[in-house]
C-alpha positions as CSV (number, residue, x, y, z in Angstrom):
1,M,30.8,-29.5,20.4
2,I,30.3,-30.0,24.2
3,D,26.9,-31.2,25.4
4,Q,26.1,-28.9,28.2
5,K,23.9,-31.4,30.0
6,K,26.7,-33.9,30.2
7,S,29.2,-31.3,31.4
8,G,27.0,-30.5,34.3
9,K,26.2,-27.0,33.1
10,Q,22.6,-25.8,32.9
11,V,21.3,-25.3,29.4
12,P,20.2,-21.7,29.1
13,K,16.6,-21.1,28.2
14,P,16.0,-19.1,25.0
15,R,15.9,-15.4,25.8
16,K,12.5,-13.8,25.1
17,P,12.6,-10.6,23.0
18,D,12.2,-7.4,24.9
19,V,9.4,-6.4,22.6
20,Q,7.0,-8.9,21.1
21,P,6.7,-8.1,17.3
22,V,3.3,-6.8,16.2
23,K,1.6,-9.5,14.1
24,S,0.5,-7.1,11.4
25,A,4.0,-5.7,11.0
26,M,5.5,-9.2,10.9
27,R,3.0,-10.2,8.2
28,T,3.7,-7.1,6.1
29,L,7.4,-7.5,6.2
30,G,7.1,-11.2,5.6
31,L,5.1,-10.4,2.5
32,L,7.8,-8.1,1.2
33,E,10.5,-10.6,2.0
34,Y,8.6,-13.2,0.0
35,F,8.7,-11.0,-3.0
36,R,12.3,-10.2,-2.5
37,R,13.1,-14.0,-2.5
38,T,10.9,-14.9,-5.5
39,K,11.4,-11.8,-7.6
40,A,8.1,-12.5,-9.2
41,S,4.4,-11.6,-8.9
42,A,2.1,-13.8,-6.9
43,C,-1.6,-14.4,-6.4
44,A,-3.4,-14.2,-3.0
45,T,-3.5,-18.0,-2.7
46,E,0.2,-18.4,-3.2
47,L,0.9,-15.7,-0.6
48,S,-1.5,-17.1,1.9
49,S,0.2,-20.6,1.6
50,A,3.8,-19.3,1.6
51,L,3.3,-17.1,4.7
52,A,1.0,-19.5,6.5
53,M,-1.7,-16.8,6.8
54,P,-5.4,-17.3,6.8
55,Q,-7.0,-16.4,3.4
56,S,-9.1,-13.7,5.0
57,S,-6.2,-12.0,6.7
58,T,-4.1,-12.2,3.5
59,S,-6.9,-10.6,1.5
60,V,-7.2,-7.7,4.0
61,L,-3.5,-7.1,4.1
62,L,-3.2,-7.2,0.3
63,K,-6.0,-4.7,-0.2
64,S,-4.5,-2.4,2.4
65,L,-1.1,-2.4,0.7
66,V,-2.7,-1.8,-2.7
67,S,-4.7,1.2,-1.3
68,L,-1.5,2.6,0.1
69,N,0.3,2.1,-3.2
70,Y,2.9,-0.3,-1.8
71,L,1.6,-3.1,-4.0
72,E,0.3,-3.1,-7.6
73,Y,-2.5,-5.4,-8.6
74,D,-3.1,-6.7,-12.1
75,S,-6.8,-7.3,-12.5
76,E,-6.3,-9.5,-15.6
77,T,-3.9,-12.0,-14.0
78,R,-5.1,-11.4,-10.4
79,R,-1.5,-11.1,-9.2
80,F,0.3,-8.7,-6.9
81,L,3.8,-7.1,-7.2
82,P,5.5,-4.5,-5.0
83,S,5.2,-1.0,-6.4
84,Y,8.1,1.4,-7.1
85,R,7.2,3.1,-3.8
86,V,8.6,0.0,-2.0
87,A,11.9,0.3,-3.9
88,L,12.2,4.0,-2.8
89,L,12.0,3.0,0.9
90,G,15.6,1.6,0.9
91,D,16.9,3.2,-2.3
92,W,19.1,5.8,-0.4
93,I,20.8,3.0,1.5
94,Q,21.9,1.1,-1.6
95,R,23.0,4.4,-3.3
96,A,25.1,5.3,-0.2
97,R,26.8,2.0,-0.1
98,F,27.2,1.0,-3.8
99,G,26.7,4.2,-5.8
100,D,24.4,2.4,-8.2
101,E,22.7,4.9,-10.5
102,R,18.9,4.8,-10.3
103,I,16.0,7.1,-11.2
104,T,16.8,9.0,-8.0
105,D,20.2,9.7,-9.4
106,I,18.7,10.9,-12.7
107,M,16.6,13.2,-10.6
108,E,19.7,14.6,-8.9
109,L,21.3,15.2,-12.3
110,L,18.2,17.0,-13.5
111,R,18.2,19.2,-10.5
112,S,21.8,20.0,-11.1
113,D,21.0,20.7,-14.8
114,T,18.1,23.0,-14.1
115,G,18.3,24.2,-10.5
116,E,14.5,23.6,-10.3
117,T,12.3,21.2,-8.2
118,V,12.3,17.7,-9.6
119,M,9.5,15.3,-8.8
120,L,8.6,11.6,-9.4
121,G,5.0,10.4,-9.6
122,Q,2.9,7.4,-10.2
123,Q,-0.8,6.8,-10.8
124,I,-3.0,5.7,-7.9
125,G,-6.6,5.3,-9.0
126,A,-7.7,8.6,-10.6
127,G,-5.0,10.4,-8.8
128,M,-1.3,11.0,-9.3
129,Q,0.9,10.5,-6.2
130,Y,4.3,12.2,-5.7
131,L,6.7,9.5,-4.6
132,H,9.9,11.5,-4.4
133,V,10.6,15.2,-4.6
134,L,13.9,17.1,-4.8
135,P,13.6,20.8,-3.8
136,A,15.0,23.5,-6.1
137,T,18.3,25.1,-5.3
138,Y,16.6,28.5,-5.4
139,R,15.1,30.2,-2.4
140,I,11.8,30.7,-4.2
141,Q,10.7,27.3,-5.5
142,L,7.8,25.1,-6.4
143,T,7.0,23.0,-3.2
144,I,5.3,19.6,-3.6
145,P,4.7,17.4,-0.5
146,V,5.9,13.8,-0.9
147,D,3.0,11.3,-0.9
148,E,0.4,14.0,-1.8
149,I,-2.2,12.8,-4.3
150,R,-3.6,15.2,-6.9
151,P,-6.1,14.6,-9.7
152,M,-4.4,13.2,-12.7
153,S,-6.0,15.5,-15.2
154,R,-4.8,18.6,-13.3
155,T,-1.0,17.8,-13.0
156,A,1.7,17.7,-15.6
157,L,2.8,14.2,-14.4
158,G,-0.7,13.0,-14.4
159,Q,-1.3,14.3,-18.0
160,I,1.8,12.7,-19.4
161,L,0.7,9.4,-17.9
162,L,-2.8,9.8,-19.3
163,S,-1.3,10.3,-22.7
164,C,-0.1,6.7,-22.5
165,K,-3.7,5.4,-22.1
166,P,-6.5,5.0,-24.7
167,N,-9.0,7.8,-24.9
168,S,-11.7,5.7,-23.3
169,Q,-9.6,5.5,-20.1
170,V,-8.6,9.1,-20.3
171,R,-12.3,10.1,-20.4
172,A,-13.2,7.9,-17.4
173,I,-10.4,9.4,-15.3
174,L,-11.3,12.9,-16.4
175,R,-15.0,12.4,-15.4
176,R,-13.9,11.1,-12.0
177,N,-11.7,14.1,-11.5
178,N,-14.5,16.5,-12.5
179,A,-16.9,14.7,-10.2
180,D,-14.6,15.1,-7.3
181,E,-14.1,18.9,-8.0
182,S,-16.7,20.9,-6.3
183,N,-15.8,24.1,-8.3
184,V,-17.7,23.6,-11.6
185,S,-15.7,26.3,-13.3
186,A,-12.6,24.2,-12.8
187,H,-14.0,21.3,-14.7
188,F,-12.2,20.3,-17.9
189,R,-14.3,19.9,-21.1
190,E,-13.8,16.4,-22.5
191,T,-13.3,17.3,-26.1
192,A,-10.7,20.0,-25.4
193,F,-8.9,17.8,-22.9
194,I,-8.7,14.9,-25.3
195,R,-7.3,17.3,-27.9
196,E,-4.7,18.5,-25.5
197,I,-3.7,14.9,-24.6
198,E,-3.2,14.2,-28.3
199,I,-0.8,17.2,-28.5
200,I,1.1,15.8,-25.5
201,R,1.4,12.4,-27.2
202,Q,2.8,14.0,-30.3
203,R,5.4,16.2,-28.6
204,G,6.3,13.7,-25.8
205,Y,5.9,16.0,-22.8
206,S,3.2,17.8,-20.8
207,E,3.2,21.3,-19.4
208,T,0.9,23.0,-16.9
209,G,1.7,26.6,-17.7
210,G,0.2,27.9,-14.4
211,R,-3.1,26.1,-14.7
212,T,-2.5,23.8,-11.7
213,T,-0.5,26.1,-9.5
214,P,-0.9,29.8,-10.4
215,G,2.4,31.3,-11.4
216,A,4.2,27.9,-11.7
217,N,5.0,25.7,-14.6
218,T,5.9,22.0,-14.6
219,I,7.2,20.0,-17.5
220,G,6.5,16.2,-17.3
221,M,7.8,13.2,-19.2
222,V,7.4,9.4,-18.9
223,V,10.2,7.4,-17.3
224,P,11.3,4.7,-19.8
225,S,10.2,1.3,-18.7
226,S,10.7,-2.3,-20.0
227,G,8.4,-4.1,-17.6
228,K,4.7,-4.5,-16.8
229,Q,4.8,-2.4,-13.7
230,S,2.9,0.9,-13.6
231,L,4.6,3.8,-15.5
232,L,6.3,6.5,-13.6
233,A,6.5,10.2,-14.6
234,I,9.2,12.7,-13.8
235,G,8.7,16.5,-13.8
236,V,10.7,19.7,-13.5
237,G,8.9,22.7,-12.1
238,G,9.3,26.2,-10.8
239,P,8.0,29.8,-11.2
240,I,6.9,30.5,-14.8
241,D,9.1,33.6,-15.1
242,R,12.2,31.5,-14.3
243,I,11.1,28.4,-16.2
244,E,10.2,30.2,-19.5
245,P,13.7,31.5,-20.4
246,K,15.3,28.1,-20.0
247,R,12.3,26.0,-21.0
248,R,14.0,24.5,-24.1
249,R,17.1,23.7,-22.1
250,I,15.0,21.9,-19.5
251,I,13.2,19.8,-22.1
252,D,16.4,18.9,-23.8
253,A,18.0,18.0,-20.4
254,M,15.0,15.8,-19.5
255,R,15.1,14.0,-22.9
256,G,18.8,13.5,-22.6
257,R,18.8,12.1,-19.1
258,L,15.8,9.8,-19.6
259,G,16.9,8.7,-23.1
260,A,20.2,7.5,-21.5
261,M,18.2,5.0,-19.5
262,L,17.0,3.1,-22.6
């Protein structure tokens, strides 16, 4: 290596970036990079130390990312972990480069099997958020906006996720959904709803049958999981008159595709 000072050449000064990175963006990406490196959950103190961030700033950032459903928070252990929504951000890149089968690939297969809209959702508070949606191959189709949050008790994906919870939690979420619904006639009765959740538990799938979106039916199932992260639900939906004739075929296809993940 030639020492530029001894060779008589001027040592170039470090070039300043054209755009100074926004501090909040740097901290957010640094947080996600930390989880990528450690591949484990972390508490607020650990993250504050690892990223050299003030405790107050760390707390605000973590709460913001939890509210946006990019982080999951375990109230028992007080630890944070990226949600499945983070994985979806770059999922298409890895699939394009490596062809690795993921839940998004399962969704593609289900759309090919059924021709209908396929959706993926996750609980966020008392709501169910749609993380990924594949539109149907038909001109007339069930349309669900990505990132939309709907009351858990009023969606097929929300109901199948509720069936995995104890009745005490189901009642609490139902009461919250009813309180947020200004139309009293749309409220669910607790006894009848718990009875319906029990039926869902027994058969292993939920079904709206036009109650959420008039004229549309969505069938929902839980995505198999072996970890402690929040459960995901997958649904296939479309117009009732088109879903009904192939209803059993859709259920069998969903069970087959999801069962292969075990």
